[in-house]
PDB file as gemmi writes it, atoms N, CA and C in Angstrom:
CRYST1    1.000    1.000    1.000  90.00  90.00  90.00 P 1                      
ATOM      1  N   MET A   1      16.698-180.901-217.900  1.00  0.00           N  
ATOM      2  CA  MET A   1      16.492-182.337-218.262  1.00  0.00           C  
ATOM      3  C   MET A   1      15.577-181.831-219.475  1.00  0.00           C  
ATOM      4  N   SER A   2      15.614-182.816-220.563  1.00  0.00           N  
ATOM      5  CA  SER A   2      14.644-182.615-221.598  1.00  0.00           C  
ATOM      6  C   SER A   2      13.714-183.628-221.796  1.00  0.00           C  
ATOM      7  N   GLU A   3      12.594-183.429-222.396  1.00  0.00           N  
ATOM      8  CA  GLU A   3      11.380-184.295-222.510  1.00  0.00           C  
ATOM      9  C   GLU A   3      11.944-185.730-223.241  1.00  0.00           C  
ATOM     10  N   HIS A   4      11.404-186.700-222.741  1.00  0.00           N  
ATOM     11  CA  HIS A   4      11.863-188.091-223.378  1.00  0.00           C  
ATOM     12  C   HIS A   4      10.508-188.771-223.620  1.00  0.00           C  
ATOM     13  N   ARG A   5      10.429-189.496-224.960  1.00  0.00           N  
ATOM     14  CA  ARG A   5       9.187-190.068-225.321  1.00  0.00           C  
ATOM     15  C   ARG A   5       9.469-191.703-225.208  1.00  0.00           C  
ATOM     16  N   CYS A   6       8.638-192.563-224.724  1.00  0.00           N  
ATOM     17  CA  CYS A   6       8.729-194.122-224.735  1.00  0.00           C  
ATOM     18  C   CYS A   6       8.794-194.604-226.342  1.00  0.00           C  
ATOM     19  N   PRO A   7       9.904-195.140-226.482  1.00  0.00           N  
ATOM     20  CA  PRO A   7      10.121-195.787-227.932  1.00  0.00           C  
ATOM     21  C   PRO A   7       8.965-196.731-228.287  1.00  0.00           C  
ATOM     22  N   ASP A   8       8.493-197.570-227.180  1.00  0.00           N  
ATOM     23  CA  ASP A   8       7.217-198.444-227.366  1.00  0.00           C  
ATOM     24  C   ASP A   8       6.065-197.770-227.598  1.00  0.00           C  
ATOM     25  N   CYS A   9       5.563-196.770-226.545  1.00  0.00           N  
ATOM     26  CA  CYS A   9       4.211-196.321-226.808  1.00  0.00           C  
ATOM     27  C   CYS A   9       4.204-195.055-227.155  1.00  0.00           C  
ATOM     28  N   GLY A  10       5.169-194.057-227.272  1.00  0.00           N  
ATOM     29  CA  GLY A  10       5.347-193.001-228.009  1.00  0.00           C  
ATOM     30  C   GLY A  10       4.642-191.840-226.868  1.00  0.00           C  
ATOM     31  N   VAL A  11       4.435-192.209-225.678  1.00  0.00           N  
ATOM     32  CA  VAL A  11       3.887-191.178-224.594  1.00  0.00           C  
ATOM     33  C   VAL A  11       5.208-190.514-224.064  1.00  0.00           C  
ATOM     34  N   THR A  12       4.974-189.453-223.493  1.00  0.00           N  
ATOM     35  CA  THR A  12       6.021-188.685-222.624  1.00  0.00           C  
ATOM     36  C   THR A  12       6.459-189.588-221.252  1.00  0.00           C  
ATOM     37  N   MET A  13       7.631-189.722-221.056  1.00  0.00           N  
ATOM     38  CA  MET A  13       8.427-190.594-219.962  1.00  0.00           C  
ATOM     39  C   MET A  13       8.324-189.367-218.718  1.00  0.00           C  
ATOM     40  N   GLU A  14       8.119-190.183-217.554  1.00  0.00           N  
ATOM     41  CA  GLU A  14       7.974-189.464-216.593  1.00  0.00           C  
ATOM     42  C   GLU A  14       9.531-189.458-215.608  1.00  0.00           C  
ATOM     43  N   VAL A  15      10.005-188.031-215.337  1.00  0.00           N  
ATOM     44  CA  VAL A  15      11.299-188.297-214.618  1.00  0.00           C  
ATOM     45  C   VAL A  15      10.977-188.991-213.155  1.00  0.00           C  
ATOM     46  N   THR A  16      12.010-189.889-212.623  1.00  0.00           N  
ATOM     47  CA  THR A  16      12.046-190.484-211.578  1.00  0.00           C  
ATOM     48  C   THR A  16      13.509-190.644-211.008  1.00  0.00           C  
ATOM     49  N   LYS A  17      13.532-191.076-209.734  1.00  0.00           N  
ATOM     50  CA  LYS A  17      14.912-191.199-209.120  1.00  0.00           C  
ATOM     51  C   LYS A  17      15.432-192.416-208.925  1.00  0.00           C  
ATOM     52  N   ALA A  18      16.745-192.769-209.430  1.00  0.00           N  
ATOM     53  CA  ALA A  18      17.264-194.172-209.578  1.00  0.00           C  
ATOM     54  C   ALA A  18      17.857-194.104-208.244  1.00  0.00           C  
ATOM     55  N   VAL A  19      17.896-195.144-207.443  1.00  0.00           N  
ATOM     56  CA  VAL A  19      18.359-195.188-206.202  1.00  0.00           C  
ATOM     57  C   VAL A  19      18.823-196.731-206.268  1.00  0.00           C  
ATOM     58  N   THR A  20      19.968-196.911-205.307  1.00  0.00           N  
ATOM     59  CA  THR A  20      20.320-198.514-204.852  1.00  0.00           C  
ATOM     60  C   THR A  20      19.741-198.862-203.624  1.00  0.00           C  
ATOM     61  N   SER A  21      19.924-200.083-203.428  1.00  0.00           N  
ATOM     62  CA  SER A  21      19.148-200.647-202.135  1.00  0.00           C  
ATOM     63  C   SER A  21      20.028-200.489-201.097  1.00  0.00           C  
ATOM     64  N   VAL A  22      21.292-199.999-201.257  1.00  0.00           N  
ATOM     65  CA  VAL A  22      22.320-199.807-200.089  1.00  0.00           C  
ATOM     66  C   VAL A  22      22.049-198.265-199.805  1.00  0.00           C  
ATOM     67  N   ASP A  23      21.470-197.878-198.520  1.00  0.00           N  
ATOM     68  CA  ASP A  23      21.570-196.681-198.016  1.00  0.00           C  
ATOM     69  C   ASP A  23      20.848-195.685-199.116  1.00  0.00           C  
ATOM     70  N   SER A  24      20.210-196.037-199.816  1.00  0.00           N  
ATOM     71  CA  SER A  24      19.262-195.176-201.007  1.00  0.00           C  
ATOM     72  C   SER A  24      20.202-194.154-201.619  1.00  0.00           C  
ATOM     73  N   GLU A  25      21.325-194.716-201.982  1.00  0.00           N  
ATOM     74  CA  GLU A  25      22.180-193.652-202.740  1.00  0.00           C  
ATOM     75  C   GLU A  25      21.887-193.522-204.052  1.00  0.00           C  
ATOM     76  N   SER A  26      22.241-192.546-204.622  1.00  0.00           N  
ATOM     77  CA  SER A  26      21.866-192.157-205.892  1.00  0.00           C  
ATOM     78  C   SER A  26      22.861-193.179-207.072  1.00  0.00           C  
ATOM     79  N   VAL A  27      22.363-193.452-208.100  1.00  0.00           N  
ATOM     80  CA  VAL A  27      22.999-194.194-208.940  1.00  0.00           C  
ATOM     81  C   VAL A  27      24.023-193.417-209.861  1.00  0.00           C  
ATOM     82  N   LYS A  28      25.141-193.798-210.072  1.00  0.00           N  
ATOM     83  CA  LYS A  28      26.299-192.908-210.676  1.00  0.00           C  
ATOM     84  C   LYS A  28      26.965-193.835-211.736  1.00  0.00           C  
ATOM     85  N   LEU A  29      27.582-193.187-212.509  1.00  0.00           N  
ATOM     86  CA  LEU A  29      28.427-193.806-213.707  1.00  0.00           C  
ATOM     87  C   LEU A  29      29.682-193.252-213.580  1.00  0.00           C  
ATOM     88  N   LYS A  30      30.674-194.500-213.586  1.00  0.00           N  
ATOM     89  CA  LYS A  30      31.976-194.128-213.203  1.00  0.00           C  
ATOM     90  C   LYS A  30      32.728-194.102-214.674  1.00  0.00           C  
ATOM     91  N   THR A  31      33.290-193.077-214.925  1.00  0.00           N  
ATOM     92  CA  THR A  31      34.062-193.131-216.409  1.00  0.00           C  
ATOM     93  C   THR A  31      35.512-193.201-216.174  1.00  0.00           C  
ATOM     94  N   ASP A  32      36.103-193.383-217.287  1.00  0.00           N  
ATOM     95  CA  ASP A  32      37.871-193.337-217.475  1.00  0.00           C  
ATOM     96  C   ASP A  32      38.344-191.906-217.632  1.00  0.00           C  
ATOM     97  N   ASP A  33      37.615-191.102-217.526  1.00  0.00           N  
ATOM     98  CA  ASP A  33      37.922-189.879-217.736  1.00  0.00           C  
ATOM     99  C   ASP A  33      38.446-189.192-216.257  1.00  0.00           C  
ATOM    100  N   LYS A  34      39.644-188.483-216.339  1.00  0.00           N  
ATOM    101  CA  LYS A  34      40.145-188.024-215.035  1.00  0.00           C  
ATOM    102  C   LYS A  34      39.520-186.701-214.663  1.00  0.00           C  
ATOM    103  N   ARG A  35      39.241-186.462-213.378  1.00  0.00           N  
ATOM    104  CA  ARG A  35      38.518-185.444-212.897  1.00  0.00           C  
ATOM    105  C   ARG A  35      39.407-184.027-213.027  1.00  0.00           C  
ATOM    106  N   GLU A  36      38.889-183.064-212.962  1.00  0.00           N  
ATOM    107  CA  GLU A  36      39.536-181.942-213.288  1.00  0.00           C  
ATOM    108  C   GLU A  36      40.255-181.482-211.880  1.00  0.00           C  
ATOM    109  N   GLY A  37      41.164-180.606-212.128  1.00  0.00           N  
ATOM    110  CA  GLY A  37      42.044-180.042-210.660  1.00  0.00           C  
ATOM    111  C   GLY A  37      42.625-181.209-209.781  1.00  0.00           C  
ATOM    112  N   LEU A  38      42.937-180.724-208.721  1.00  0.00           N  
ATOM    113  CA  LEU A  38      43.687-181.619-207.702  1.00  0.00           C  
ATOM    114  C   LEU A  38      43.241-183.104-207.713  1.00  0.00           C  
ATOM    115  N   LEU A  39      42.139-183.140-207.641  1.00  0.00           N  
ATOM    116  CA  LEU A  39      41.330-184.733-207.588  1.00  0.00           C  
ATOM    117  C   LEU A  39      41.831-185.589-208.913  1.00  0.00           C  
ATOM    118  N   GLY A  40      41.994-184.831-209.885  1.00  0.00           N  
ATOM    119  CA  GLY A  40      42.245-185.336-211.343  1.00  0.00           C  
ATOM    120  C   GLY A  40      43.761-185.638-211.368  1.00  0.00           C  
ATOM    121  N   SER A  41      44.525-184.722-210.531  1.00  0.00           N  
ATOM    122  CA  SER A  41      46.210-185.052-210.583  1.00  0.00           C  
ATOM    123  C   SER A  41      46.516-186.189-209.680  1.00  0.00           C  
ATOM    124  N   LEU A  42      45.703-186.611-208.743  1.00  0.00           N  
ATOM    125  CA  LEU A  42      45.716-187.747-207.509  1.00  0.00           C  
ATOM    126  C   LEU A  42      45.106-188.847-208.359  1.00  0.00           C  
ATOM    127  N   GLY A  43      44.795-189.030-209.652  1.00  0.00           N  
ATOM    128  CA  GLY A  43      44.175-190.269-210.412  1.00  0.00           C  
ATOM    129  C   GLY A  43      42.858-190.440-210.280  1.00  0.00           C  
ATOM    130  N   MET A  44      41.952-189.825-209.567  1.00  0.00           N  
ATOM    131  CA  MET A  44      40.509-189.590-209.148  1.00  0.00           C  
ATOM    132  C   MET A  44      39.728-189.623-210.614  1.00  0.00           C  
ATOM    133  N   LYS A  45      38.903-190.576-210.956  1.00  0.00           N  
ATOM    134  CA  LYS A  45      37.965-190.639-212.096  1.00  0.00           C  
ATOM    135  C   LYS A  45      36.578-189.701-212.110  1.00  0.00           C  
ATOM    136  N   ARG A  46      36.366-189.466-213.205  1.00  0.00           N  
ATOM    137  CA  ARG A  46      35.016-188.544-213.279  1.00  0.00           C  
ATOM    138  C   ARG A  46      33.958-189.454-213.213  1.00  0.00           C  
ATOM    139  N   THR A  47      32.729-189.103-212.442  1.00  0.00           N  
ATOM    140  CA  THR A  47      31.722-189.912-212.271  1.00  0.00           C  
ATOM    141  C   THR A  47      30.362-188.987-212.885  1.00  0.00           C  
ATOM    142  N   LEU A  48      29.323-189.496-213.290  1.00  0.00           N  
ATOM    143  CA  LEU A  48      28.391-188.700-213.959  1.00  0.00           C  
ATOM    144  C   LEU A  48      27.003-189.202-213.153  1.00  0.00           C  
ATOM    145  N   GLY A  49      26.366-188.126-212.978  1.00  0.00           N  
ATOM    146  CA  GLY A  49      24.883-188.613-212.382  1.00  0.00           C  
ATOM    147  C   GLY A  49      23.802-189.153-213.332  1.00  0.00           C  
ATOM    148  N   VAL A  50      22.824-189.577-212.905  1.00  0.00           N  
ATOM    149  CA  VAL A  50      21.925-190.338-213.734  1.00  0.00           C  
ATOM    150  C   VAL A  50      20.620-190.124-213.680  1.00  0.00           C  
ATOM    151  N   ASP A  51      19.832-189.668-214.807  1.00  0.00           N  
ATOM    152  CA  ASP A  51      18.466-189.252-214.913  1.00  0.00           C  
ATOM    153  C   ASP A  51      17.671-190.508-215.061  1.00  0.00           C  
ATOM    154  N   ALA A  52      16.732-190.950-214.336  1.00  0.00           N  
ATOM    155  CA  ALA A  52      15.748-192.022-214.689  1.00  0.00           C  
ATOM    156  C   ALA A  52      14.337-191.530-215.298  1.00  0.00           C  
ATOM    157  N   TYR A  53      14.044-192.450-216.337  1.00  0.00           N  
ATOM    158  CA  TYR A  53      12.845-191.975-216.712  1.00  0.00           C  
ATOM    159  C   TYR A  53      11.880-193.050-217.185  1.00  0.00           C  
ATOM    160  N   LEU A  54      10.489-193.146-216.607  1.00  0.00           N  
ATOM    161  CA  LEU A  54       9.608-194.125-216.630  1.00  0.00           C  
ATOM    162  C   LEU A  54       8.589-193.910-217.467  1.00  0.00           C  
ATOM    163  N   CYS A  55       8.134-194.853-218.174  1.00  0.00           N  
ATOM    164  CA  CYS A  55       6.978-194.804-219.181  1.00  0.00           C  
ATOM    165  C   CYS A  55       6.010-195.230-218.142  1.00  0.00           C  
ATOM    166  N   PRO A  56       4.752-194.197-218.032  1.00  0.00           N  
ATOM    167  CA  PRO A  56       3.715-194.559-217.463  1.00  0.00           C  
ATOM    168  C   PRO A  56       2.779-195.604-218.131  1.00  0.00           C  
ATOM    169  N   GLU A  57       2.932-195.853-219.310  1.00  0.00           N  
ATOM    170  CA  GLU A  57       1.794-196.988-219.925  1.00  0.00           C  
ATOM    171  C   GLU A  57       2.383-198.357-219.738  1.00  0.00           C  
ATOM    172  N   CYS A  58       3.795-198.525-220.139  1.00  0.00           N  
ATOM    173  CA  CYS A  58       4.184-199.820-220.219  1.00  0.00           C  
ATOM    174  C   CYS A  58       5.471-200.035-219.223  1.00  0.00           C  
ATOM    175  N   GLY A  59       5.820-199.423-218.583  1.00  0.00           N  
ATOM    176  CA  GLY A  59       6.573-199.476-217.338  1.00  0.00           C  
ATOM    177  C   GLY A  59       8.131-199.512-217.765  1.00  0.00           C  
ATOM    178  N   LEU A  60       8.555-199.295-219.090  1.00  0.00           N  
ATOM    179  CA  LEU A  60       9.872-199.128-219.572  1.00  0.00           C  
ATOM    180  C   LEU A  60      10.741-198.051-218.659  1.00  0.00           C  
ATOM    181  N   VAL A  61      11.740-198.549-218.262  1.00  0.00           N  
ATOM    182  CA  VAL A  61      12.768-197.385-217.636  1.00  0.00           C  
ATOM    183  C   VAL A  61      13.867-197.535-218.474  1.00  0.00           C  
ATOM    184  N   ARG A  62      14.541-195.843-218.616  1.00  0.00           N  
ATOM    185  CA  ARG A  62      15.684-195.687-219.222  1.00  0.00           C  
ATOM    186  C   ARG A  62      16.297-194.790-218.510  1.00  0.00           C  
ATOM    187  N   LEU A  63      17.854-195.139-218.410  1.00  0.00           N  
ATOM    188  CA  LEU A  63      18.669-194.249-217.662  1.00  0.00           C  
ATOM    189  C   LEU A  63      19.423-193.381-218.738  1.00  0.00           C  
ATOM    190  N   TYR A  64      19.671-191.907-218.265  1.00  0.00           N  
ATOM    191  CA  TYR A  64      20.367-191.002-219.201  1.00  0.00           C  
ATOM    192  C   TYR A  64      21.225-190.490-218.214  1.00  0.00           C  
ATOM    193  N   ALA A  65      22.791-190.717-218.592  1.00  0.00           N  
ATOM    194  CA  ALA A  65      23.843-189.876-217.973  1.00  0.00           C  
ATOM    195  C   ALA A  65      23.718-188.320-218.014  1.00  0.00           C  
ATOM    196  N   ASP A  66      23.918-187.658-217.196  1.00  0.00           N  
ATOM    197  CA  ASP A  66      23.908-186.265-217.161  1.00  0.00           C  
ATOM    198  C   ASP A  66      25.344-185.810-217.689  1.00  0.00           C  
ATOM    199  N   ILE A  67      25.408-185.741-218.950  1.00  0.00           N  
ATOM    200  CA  ILE A  67      26.799-185.188-219.492  1.00  0.00           C  
ATOM    201  C   ILE A  67      26.964-183.691-219.907  1.00  0.00           C  
ATOM    202  N   ALA A  68      25.946-182.962-219.458  1.00  0.00           N  
ATOM    203  CA  ALA A  68      25.631-181.578-219.691  1.00  0.00           C  
ATOM    204  C   ALA A  68      26.963-181.000-218.734  1.00  0.00           C  
ATOM    205  N   GLU A  69      27.565-180.078-219.585  1.00  0.00           N  
ATOM    206  CA  GLU A  69      29.107-179.417-218.649  1.00  0.00           C  
ATOM    207  C   GLU A  69      28.729-177.801-218.776  1.00  0.00           C  
TER     208      GLU A  69                                                      
END                                                                             
């Protein structure tokens, strides 16, 4: 994960964990890209993990998709 700075305050944002209110599951992004291998051939779509960053000064939260392959 790279360092992200708050666009409003200019301070370094802190990594946090974004979860849903249902069973504390991690937030994921669903794409239209097919998965690789057998699951892709069955029509399964690719999902991406999400990294959440919080500004300790103003409370801004930003979500970044984990697109590193």
